[in-house]
C-alpha positions, 0 to 999 in steps of 0.5 A: 480491513482487519477481519476476525478469523479465530474462535475464542468464547472470551472475545465477544463478536457481534454475531454468534460466531465469526463470519468473515464474509459478513464482516467484510460485506458490512465494512464495504457497504459502509464505505460505499455509502460514504462514497454515495453521499459524496456523489449525491452532493456532486450531482446536486452541484452539477445539476445546477451548473448544467443549467448555466453551461451545457458542457457539464452534461457529460460529467453529470452523466458520468457521475450518475453512472458511477452512482448506479455502479455503487448502488449495485454493490460494486466499488469505484475501483471496479468501475469499467472505464478506460483512458478517460481523463475526466473520470481520472480527475474526478476520482483524484478530486473526490478520493473515493474510499472504494477506489483504494487498493484493499488488504484484508488482514486476517486476524488469526490465533497463533496456532493458525499462523502456519496454515489457513483455517476455514475463516482465512479460506473464506477471506481468500475467496472474497479477496480473489473476487475483489482483486484484494490482497490477504495477509495473516496477522496474529494480533496477540502475538504482535502485541507480545513482541512489542519491545523485543529486539530483532533476534528475539522477534525472529525466534518468537515468530519461528516458534509460532511457525512464521518467518515474518511478522504480520505487521511487516507483511501489511507494510510490504503488501501496502507498498506493492499495492501503492507502487512504492519502493524505498531507497537509502541515502548515506553520509558519514553519520547515517543511512536513511530510508526514503520512499518514492514511486516505483519507476522514478529515475535517479534525479527525481528520487534525489529531489525527495532528499533536497531539491538541489540534488535534483536540480544539480544532479550529476550522477548516482553511486549505487549499490544494493543494500544486501551487498552494502550490508555484506561488505560493511562499508562504502569504501569496501563496496568501491574496492570490491567493484560492486559500486555502480555509477549511474546517470540521469536515466537510471531507474531507482530500485527497491533497496538501493543505497545511493550517494548522489553527486550534484552541483548547484 
């Protein structure tokens, strides 16, 4: 959710003045209403199925309980259930909007990047209760930096009292919430980033590049990106002893540079 957290009489707001709590509540209500509409259709279908097969009764009861939960103003992500395959299958199938991890992007003025104004403080309080993440982003500053190279961007951010761009923060937090990491593959022509789930082992990660890599996996030559960048070449990582040889049980780490060896 992008939430306005700045004062500017030249930028119209639906209320007399910015009210992050109210803005968040309005969006969450709209998301919950969309989920409730899905559940209503699901209940109608299950009600018909129960007449022909009683095995659907537990599922119908679960869906009705979830409907009551949403009507009390609680998101699907806070529904109290543990180790229930039927519930997990339901959420997977219906892709409820309120089951998703949440990031509140507090849109602030450039002057407020280095500290929290009262609006950002309010957003953080709401997020603490929701189990959500908060990042501050100055949308105007981000727009101004479009087209700048990395050195110019960092200098511009430094002048604003920030050490990381807001969009970079959103991406990083998104990866964390979704349990994703990136690793790099390389050959003589390029280094390329790939996104995988945190906890994946080397053969499965190799399969993202090509199924033959997973099927014929032999080993992985691995070096952290920071080390690769410092030494400057693959050959230098070998000569320095920083290159590691890992087998099929190696869990890929965020930022690994990997050369997969395979045979099919």
